[in-house]
PARO-32054 format. One record per residue (C-alpha): residue in three letters; x, y, z negated. Coordinates in pm, 1 decimal, padded with zeros to 6 digits. Layout:
BEGIN
- ALA,X,Y,Z
...
END
This chain:
BEGIN
- MET,-00019.1,00004.3,-00026.5
- SER,00121.1,00396.7,00149.5
- THR,00226.4,00561.1,-00225.8
- GLY,00103.7,00855.4,-00066.4
- LEU,-00293.0,00788.4,-00022.3
- PHE,-00350.9,00866.3,-00387.1
- PRO,-00070.7,01044.9,-00524.2
- ALA,-00293.2,01295.0,-00806.3
- TYR,-00503.8,00962.8,-00889.5
- LEU,-00328.8,00840.8,-01237.4
- ASP,-00642.1,00594.9,-01343.3
- ALA,-00574.9,00285.0,-01236.4
- SER,-00651.7,00137.6,-01589.8
- ALA,-01037.7,00223.2,-01465.6
- THR,-01006.4,00153.9,-01142.8
- ALA,-00798.3,00099.4,-00936.8
- PRO,-00765.7,00313.5,-00536.2
- LEU,-00907.4,00004.7,-00249.5
- ARG,-00700.1,-00133.6,-00033.7
- PRO,-00753.9,-00160.0,00308.3
- GLU,-00671.6,-00539.1,00303.7
- ALA,-01036.5,-00514.3,00060.3
- ARG,-01202.1,-00303.1,00254.7
- GLU,-01139.3,-00459.7,00605.3
- ALA,-01223.9,-00786.8,00440.5
- MET,-01550.9,-00687.9,00325.2
- LEU,-01614.4,-00494.0,00646.8
- ALA,-01545.0,-00821.0,00860.5
- VAL,-01847.2,-00979.4,00611.0
- TRP,-02061.9,-00666.3,00660.2
- ASP,-02106.0,-00714.2,01090.1
- GLY,-02068.8,-01059.8,01117.9
- GLY,-02467.4,-01102.4,01035.4
- PRO,-02660.4,-01182.2,00700.7
- GLY,-02575.7,-01510.3,00598.1
- ASN,-02704.8,-01633.5,00194.5
- ALA,-02405.4,-01892.5,00089.7
- SER,-02683.6,-02131.3,-00025.1
- SER,-02818.9,-02176.8,00292.8
- VAL,-02786.2,-02479.7,00471.4
- HIS,-02806.5,-02314.1,00865.3
- SER,-02504.9,-02091.4,01043.9
- PHE,-02537.8,-01759.6,00863.3
- GLY,-02518.9,-01954.7,00542.0
- HIS,-02250.9,-02160.2,00683.9
- ARG,-02017.4,-01855.0,00723.1
- ALA,-02104.0,-01724.8,00423.1
- ARG,-02005.6,-02016.6,00247.5
- THR,-01716.2,-02098.9,00439.3
- VAL,-01598.5,-01701.7,00348.5
- VAL,-01659.1,-01749.0,-00055.0
- ASP,-01445.3,-02106.3,-00054.6
- GLU,-01192.0,-01935.0,00148.4
- SER,-01202.8,-01679.3,-00129.7
- ARG,-01203.8,-01951.0,-00390.2
- ALA,-00873.4,-02090.4,-00265.4
- ALA,-00682.1,-01752.6,-00156.4
- LEU,-00771.6,-01674.6,-00563.5
- ALA,-00671.4,-02018.0,-00715.0
- ALA,-00381.5,-02052.9,-00520.4
- ALA,-00252.0,-01719.9,-00683.7
- PHE,-00342.5,-01758.3,-00975.8
- GLY,-00147.0,-02089.2,-01022.0
- VAL,-00493.3,-02349.5,-01104.0
- ARG,-00770.4,-02554.5,-00896.3
- PRO,-01022.3,-02403.6,-00682.5
- SER,-01266.6,-02525.0,-00888.7
- GLU,-01184.3,-02348.2,-01190.6
- ILE,-01271.2,-02037.3,-01024.3
- VAL,-01548.6,-01896.2,-01154.2
- PHE,-01710.3,-01603.0,-00939.1
- THR,-01902.4,-01319.5,-01141.8
- SER,-01971.6,-00924.2,-01136.9
- GLY,-01684.4,-00876.9,-01280.0
- GLY,-01466.9,-00874.6,-01558.7
- THR,-01749.6,-00766.8,-01866.9
- GLU,-01968.6,-01062.7,-01771.5
- ALA,-01626.9,-01281.2,-01725.6
- ASN,-01566.2,-01197.1,-02076.2
- ASN,-01901.8,-01242.4,-02213.1
- LEU,-01915.5,-01609.6,-02010.8
- ALA,-01582.9,-01693.5,-02191.8
- VAL,-01713.6,-01613.4,-02510.2
- ILE,-02059.7,-01699.3,-02570.1
- GLY,-02061.9,-01985.0,-02359.7
- ALA,-01782.4,-02144.2,-02409.5
- ALA,-01850.3,-02078.8,-02803.5
- LEU,-02226.2,-02247.0,-02757.2
- ALA,-02086.9,-02511.6,-02512.0
- ARG,-01877.0,-02677.8,-02780.5
- PRO,-01966.2,-02816.6,-03123.6
- ARG,-01609.5,-02784.0,-03313.3
- GLY,-01788.3,-02497.1,-03494.9
- ARG,-01856.9,-02182.4,-03570.4
- HIS,-01535.5,-01930.8,-03648.2
- ILE,-01354.7,-01666.9,-03358.0
- VAL,-00994.9,-01574.4,-03368.1
- THR,-00977.3,-01263.6,-03246.1
- THR,-00822.6,-00873.9,-03218.9
- PRO,-00938.7,-00480.8,-03268.9
- LEU,-00798.5,-00429.2,-03003.8
- GLU,-01008.5,-00669.7,-02720.4
- HIS,-01248.5,-00522.6,-02402.9
- PRO,-01614.2,-00457.8,-02571.1
- SER,-01688.4,-00695.5,-02354.6
- VAL,-01521.2,-00927.5,-02568.8
- LEU,-01570.9,-00793.1,-02923.9
- GLU,-01949.3,-00738.8,-02856.8
- SER,-01964.0,-01086.4,-02735.9
- CYS,-01843.1,-01193.2,-03114.0
- ARG,-02113.3,-00954.0,-03248.9
- PHE,-02363.8,-01119.8,-03099.0
- LEU,-02246.6,-01452.8,-03192.2
- GLU,-02241.9,-01369.5,-03519.0
- ARG,-02553.8,-01181.4,-03504.1
- VAL,-02752.5,-01466.5,-03369.1
- HIS,-02644.6,-01781.3,-03420.8
- GLY,-02402.6,-01754.4,-03719.9
- PHE,-02086.8,-01760.9,-03643.4
- GLU,-01754.8,-01627.4,-03792.5
- VAL,-01525.1,-01402.1,-03671.4
- SER,-01139.7,-01319.1,-03798.9
- LEU,-00935.5,-01062.1,-03643.9
- VAL,-00555.5,-01074.7,-03635.6
- PRO,-00437.9,-00719.8,-03762.2
- ALA,-00186.5,-00497.9,-03500.8
- ASP,00123.6,-00300.3,-03574.4
- GLY,00185.0,00065.1,-03518.9
- SER,00291.6,-00026.8,-03150.0
- GLY,-00088.6,-00256.7,-03149.2
- LEU,00146.2,-00583.8,-03116.0
- VAL,-00000.8,-00882.1,-03265.1
- SER,00209.0,-01202.2,-03412.7
- VAL,00150.0,-01503.7,-03227.7
- ALA,00177.2,-01636.6,-03661.4
- ASP,-00061.2,-01418.8,-03768.3
- ALA,-00335.8,-01536.2,-03520.6
- VAL,-00235.6,-01946.3,-03575.2
- SER,-00259.8,-01883.7,-03963.4
- LEU,-00613.4,-01789.2,-03878.3
- VAL,-00736.7,-02072.0,-03729.7
- ARG,-00924.3,-02315.2,-03922.9
- PRO,-01043.1,-02678.3,-03852.5
- ASP,-01402.8,-02495.1,-03702.6
- THR,-01224.9,-02271.9,-03489.4
- THR,-01378.8,-02320.9,-03106.1
- LEU,-01211.0,-02042.3,-02966.2
- VAL,-00925.8,-01782.2,-02972.1
- SER,-00962.4,-01465.9,-02691.7
- ILE,-00658.7,-01256.4,-02666.3
- GLY,-00615.3,-00967.7,-02470.9
- LEU,-00299.4,-00991.5,-02256.3
- ALA,-00274.0,-00580.7,-02215.8
- ASN,-00436.5,-00352.6,-02408.2
- ALA,-00691.5,-00115.5,-02214.7
- GLU,-00605.0,00210.4,-02367.9
- ILE,-00244.1,00157.3,-02475.8
- GLY,-00045.8,00002.2,-02239.3
- THR,00109.0,-00291.1,-02506.2
- VAL,00154.3,-00664.1,-02353.8
- GLN,00082.9,-00924.9,-02627.3
- PRO,00289.6,-01311.6,-02681.4
- VAL,00010.3,-01455.6,-02542.2
- GLY,00243.5,-01740.3,-02368.3
- GLU,00359.4,-01809.5,-02684.9
- ILE,00028.4,-01935.6,-02831.6
- PRO,-00052.6,-02279.3,-02674.6
- ALA,00242.2,-02473.0,-02759.9
- ALA,00135.3,-02299.9,-03130.5
- LEU,-00160.7,-02418.1,-03196.5
- ALA,-00060.7,-02762.6,-03028.8
- SER,00196.0,-02743.1,-03306.8
- ALA,-00113.8,-02683.2,-03531.0
- PHE,-00408.7,-02906.8,-03388.5
- PRO,-00121.3,-03183.7,-03268.4
- GLY,-00235.1,-03519.3,-03061.4
- THR,-00486.8,-03351.7,-02803.4
- GLY,-00499.8,-03413.2,-02498.0
- ALA,-00479.9,-03220.4,-02181.6
- VAL,-00913.5,-03116.3,-02242.8
- PRO,-00887.3,-03025.5,-02574.0
- GLY,-01168.8,-03161.2,-02826.9
- ASP,-01022.8,-03114.9,-03141.6
- ARG,-00821.4,-02740.5,-03147.5
- PRO,-00922.0,-02447.7,-03025.8
- LEU,-00979.7,-02313.9,-02689.1
- PHE,-00744.7,-02075.1,-02564.1
- HIS,-00858.6,-01755.4,-02384.5
- ILE,-00716.0,-01450.6,-02220.2
- ASP,-00878.6,-01102.9,-02073.2
- ALA,-00619.1,-01077.7,-01752.8
- VAL,-00809.3,-00761.0,-01568.5
- GLN,-00586.6,-00518.7,-01682.4
- ALA,-00278.9,-00738.7,-01684.2
- ALA,-00297.0,-00961.7,-01390.3
- ALA,-00260.2,-00721.5,-01128.1
- SER,00087.3,-00557.4,-01314.8
- LEU,00223.2,-00854.2,-01422.6
- PRO,00293.2,-01200.8,-01194.1
- VAL,00019.6,-01350.2,-01413.0
- SER,00046.5,-01703.3,-01333.3
- LEU,-00119.5,-02094.6,-01520.2
- ALA,00046.8,-02318.9,-01354.3
- LYS,00233.8,-02526.0,-01600.1
- GLY,00634.7,-02397.8,-01653.8
- ALA,00500.1,-02026.0,-01537.5
- TRP,00387.6,-01698.8,-01781.5
- PRO,00131.8,-01738.4,-01946.6
- GLY,00122.8,-02118.2,-01802.7
- ALA,-00082.6,-02374.9,-01826.7
- GLY,-00222.5,-02358.2,-02198.1
- VAL,-00448.9,-02156.2,-02109.9
- ASP,-00755.0,-02226.9,-02084.8
- LEU,-01009.9,-01984.9,-01946.7
- MET,-00925.1,-01673.4,-01829.7
- THR,-01081.6,-01314.9,-01657.5
- VAL,-01027.1,-01151.5,-01454.1
- ALA,-01149.8,-00785.1,-01252.5
- ALA,-01138.4,-00692.0,-00846.9
- HIS,-01119.5,-00337.7,-00899.6
- LYS,-00838.7,-00336.7,-01116.3
- PHE,-00616.9,-00490.2,-00731.3
- GLY,-00741.5,-00251.5,-00514.8
- GLY,-01052.0,-00488.4,-00435.3
- PRO,-01404.3,-00393.0,-00483.3
- GLN,-01623.2,-00236.1,-00824.6
- GLY,-01886.9,-00521.2,-00906.1
- VAL,-01667.1,-00844.9,-00890.8
- GLY,-01471.8,-01070.8,-01072.6
- ALA,-01426.7,-01400.9,-01207.5
- LEU,-01326.5,-01610.0,-01546.3
- ILE,-01078.9,-01897.0,-01425.3
- VAL,-01216.0,-02256.5,-01628.3
- ARG,-00995.4,-02460.7,-01690.5
- ARG,-01131.7,-02895.6,-01520.7
- GLY,-01312.5,-03076.2,-01867.5
- ILE,-01401.2,-02754.4,-02028.0
- PRO,-01785.0,-02677.4,-02099.5
- LEU,-02023.4,-02355.3,-02074.7
- GLU,-02265.2,-02277.5,-02134.2
- PRO,-02427.6,-02046.9,-01882.9
- LEU,-02519.3,-01703.5,-01945.3
- LEU,-02761.2,-01662.6,-01591.7
- HIS,-03031.3,-01881.9,-01523.0
- GLY,-03139.5,-01991.5,-01184.0
- GLY,-03015.3,-02194.5,-00907.9
- GLY,-02724.1,-02363.8,-01039.2
- GLN,-02463.7,-02181.9,-00838.6
- GLU,-02091.5,-02139.9,-00935.6
- ARG,-02110.8,-02560.6,-00967.5
- GLY,-02353.6,-02415.5,-01246.7
- ALA,-02164.9,-02245.8,-01484.5
- ARG,-02316.2,-01878.2,-01288.5
- SER,-02620.2,-01849.7,-01138.9
- GLY,-02752.4,-01597.6,-00881.5
- THR,-02629.5,-01562.1,-00523.4
- GLU,-02309.2,-01395.7,-00441.0
- ASN,-02221.5,-01158.6,-00332.9
- VAL,-02000.8,-01281.3,-00014.0
- ALA,-01824.6,-00929.8,00063.3
- GLY,-01688.5,-00811.9,-00264.2
- ILE,-01579.8,-01198.0,-00319.2
- ALA,-01405.5,-01180.6,00066.2
- GLY,-01262.2,-00780.8,-00056.9
- PHE,-01133.9,-00963.6,-00384.8
- ALA,-00976.8,-01231.7,-00266.7
- ALA,-00786.2,-00999.3,00031.8
- ALA,-00681.0,-00740.7,-00179.7
- VAL,-00523.9,-00992.3,-00488.6
- THR,-00371.6,-01209.5,-00187.5
- ALA,-00182.1,-00825.9,-00082.4
- LEU,-00099.7,-00743.2,-00358.4
- HIS,00117.8,-01121.5,-00392.5
- ARG,00228.9,-01066.9,-00063.1
- ASP,00366.0,-00730.5,-00162.3
- GLY,00510.4,-00879.4,-00439.5
- VAL,00420.5,-00901.3,-00762.1
- GLY,00736.6,-00842.4,-00960.6
- THR,00914.0,-00567.2,-00750.8
- ARG,00581.3,-00346.4,-00797.3
- ALA,00615.4,-00422.5,-01190.3
- VAL,00968.4,-00284.5,-01136.5
- ALA,00875.2,00025.4,-00911.4
- LEU,00583.5,00129.6,-01153.9
- ALA,00802.8,00072.2,-01472.7
- SER,01075.1,00311.1,-01335.1
- SER,00752.4,00563.3,-01265.5
- ARG,00607.9,00472.7,-01575.6
- ASP,00990.0,00569.0,-01778.2
- ALA,01013.2,00966.9,-01626.0
- LEU,00652.8,01006.4,-01708.3
- VAL,00790.9,00907.2,-02086.7
- GLY,01051.6,01058.7,-02094.9
- ARG,00946.5,01420.7,-01961.1
- MET,00679.1,01432.6,-02154.7
- LEU,00831.7,01383.9,-02473.7
- ALA,01094.2,01584.3,-02381.1
- ARG,00896.6,01901.7,-02195.4
- VAL,00537.1,01852.7,-02441.8
- ARG,00536.0,01964.1,-02751.3
- GLY,00383.9,01709.2,-02985.8
- ALA,00319.5,01432.1,-02791.6
- GLN,00320.2,01101.0,-02898.1
- LEU,00401.7,00796.6,-02701.4
- THR,00135.3,00494.1,-02770.8
- GLY,00151.0,00173.1,-02733.2
- HIS,00479.3,-00017.9,-02743.4
- PRO,00786.3,00166.0,-02603.5
- SER,00887.1,-00121.1,-02396.2
- GLU,00627.5,-00446.0,-02389.8
- ARG,00448.3,-00219.1,-02242.7
- LEU,00230.6,-00213.2,-01816.1
- PRO,00477.1,-00118.0,-01577.6
- GLY,00282.3,00152.7,-01454.1
- HIS,00087.8,00260.4,-01850.9
- ALA,00116.1,00574.4,-02076.5
- SER,-00023.3,00668.1,-02316.1
- PHE,-00006.1,00988.0,-02572.0
- VAL,-00128.1,01169.9,-02908.0
- ILE,-00128.7,01510.6,-02882.5
- ALA,-00174.8,01609.1,-03304.8
- GLY,-00332.8,01912.1,-03291.4
- VAL,-00424.5,01989.8,-02954.7
- SER,-00794.0,01932.2,-02700.5
- GLY,-00697.6,01614.3,-02559.9
- GLU,-01070.7,01699.6,-02304.9
- SER,-00956.7,02043.8,-02264.2
- VAL,-00595.6,01867.8,-02092.4
- LEU,-00747.6,01646.3,-01870.7
- VAL,-00965.8,01924.1,-01758.1
- ALA,-00636.5,02139.7,-01678.3
- LEU,-00522.0,01781.9,-01439.1
- ASP,-00863.3,01794.9,-01314.4
- ALA,-00838.1,02170.9,-01242.1
- ALA,-00504.7,02107.5,-01044.2
- GLY,-00605.9,01780.6,-00838.9
- PHE,-00503.0,01557.3,-01157.2
- ALA,-00708.1,01215.6,-01191.0
- VAL,-00600.6,01061.1,-01580.0
- SER,-00873.7,00943.0,-01896.8
- SER,-00851.4,00963.9,-02207.2
- GLY,-00827.5,00600.4,-02262.2
- SER,-01048.4,00315.4,-02178.1
- ALA,-01325.7,00407.2,-01849.2
- CYS,-01546.1,00184.9,-02069.5
- ALA,-01580.3,00439.3,-02412.4
- ALA,-01613.9,00754.5,-02199.6
- GLY,-01834.5,01000.6,-02312.3
- SER,-01797.6,00891.1,-02660.0
- ASP,-01746.3,01159.0,-02918.9
- GLU,-01649.0,00809.8,-03169.8
- PRO,-01186.2,00794.3,-03170.2
- SER,-01038.0,00497.2,-03008.2
- PRO,-01150.9,00179.4,-03189.0
- VAL,-00802.4,00065.7,-03056.1
- LEU,-00577.5,00344.4,-03218.4
- ILE,-00801.5,00374.1,-03536.7
- ALA,-00725.6,-00011.1,-03541.4
- ILE,-00353.6,00074.7,-03521.4
- GLY,-00295.5,00279.3,-03789.7
- VAL,-00376.4,00673.1,-03541.1
- ASP,-00507.9,00907.0,-03734.2
- PRO,-00923.2,00985.6,-03611.3
- ASP,-00863.7,01343.2,-03569.3
- VAL,-00549.0,01271.0,-03432.5
- ALA,-00671.5,00968.3,-03243.1
- ARG,-00947.7,01240.1,-03038.0
- THR,-00648.2,01347.1,-02842.2
- ALA,-00534.7,01124.2,-02673.6
- ILE,-00445.3,01078.5,-02300.5
- ARG,-00324.0,00787.7,-02040.7
- PHE,-00221.4,00762.6,-01772.5
- SER,-00229.8,00463.7,-01511.3
- LEU,-00047.3,00369.7,-01221.6
- SER,-00171.9,00206.2,-00926.9
- ALA,00182.6,00312.9,-00669.2
- PRO,00520.2,00489.6,-00838.1
- LEU,00513.3,00844.3,-00779.8
- ASP,00801.3,01095.5,-00686.2
- LEU,00960.8,01294.2,-00917.7
- SER,00871.3,01639.4,-00793.1
- VAL,00498.4,01517.1,-00853.1
- LEU,00572.9,01404.7,-01209.3
- ASP,00755.0,01767.4,-01250.4
- ARG,00395.5,01930.3,-01233.8
- LEU,00226.5,01741.2,-01362.2
- VAL,00456.4,01788.7,-01693.6
- ASP,00419.5,02079.3,-01630.7
- ILE,00045.4,02186.0,-01629.9
- VAL,00006.2,01939.4,-02006.4
- ALA,00309.2,02154.3,-02141.8
- ARG,00113.1,02507.6,-02048.6
- GLU,-00210.7,02412.9,-02160.1
- VAL,-00008.8,02228.6,-02499.3
- GLY,00164.6,02507.3,-02571.2
- GLU,00563.6,02576.7,-02512.2
END
């Protein structure tokens, strides 16, 4: 993707710019005429072929079988299906381990299970950088724990969690289990924010590896369309469907498939992997580090939030005590820069970020949060102009 398409768009954690490959794939579906992937006529067969080929492409990208991909309407639905669907389908127990840093779709699913189904939820504490300890996570696991859900990376502060170490720790705590867990907790990761920035694979020997039972991804973080995502579900793991109907997606998720969206999803992921996720991560990290250095040097009172090194390569987030975060965003927007005050799912809320509160940030300071998330490397001249605007608004 060209780095010059949207040089002032710095809100990729909310949604990434649509890749041309995704647009072309969707147009090809729309221009090809109508077709329901469940229909038996030739138009239906064409739609089914698009869905099947897209499923295979995503499976190859993430190191899983095509049959382990369940298409959804996005990351929120996939997280709901992972947490609620997995918890209700297993007789093991009614206890879940997660963290206070999770996306609302995970935390609200856990609260639903508490409120309606009598589950108990334990939260793994995070340190001041937003990092959780593997030992702390495993220490909360009990004989009746049915699910451990930890996000691969946080959308607001960018911290990347050591999730690759958790399956081995769980296996050690629950020895003697087979490939399909029956008497150990399932392990779910929300990879919506991380999978487009880091080389994420569930293949054996990869990172985070074959020990992950369920993984959530969403198309619009890769430069695909909004409104489509997927839950990767390891073979043999039961799910209680949230949507009931025609039994699409092998009964896991009923509803007519979004054929064009699925095609765009697969095209975006395929293009990203073709270009090299690791190479892109290095380039993004270079721009991120340049931005962090300039912000801390030039902007009075700016403090980096999240882990200084274990963070998403294109993500830089700050708080600036005593400054209105909204006024900084307005000034940047007036200059053509699109940035965020935190998670897009909390936009419009006057409450301080629960994520920042969980890592010990004062509530008043938490309201000053600013997040920059890059979809492509930036020229230093662009970074300098950006930081100049923030510094002037804060007061040099």
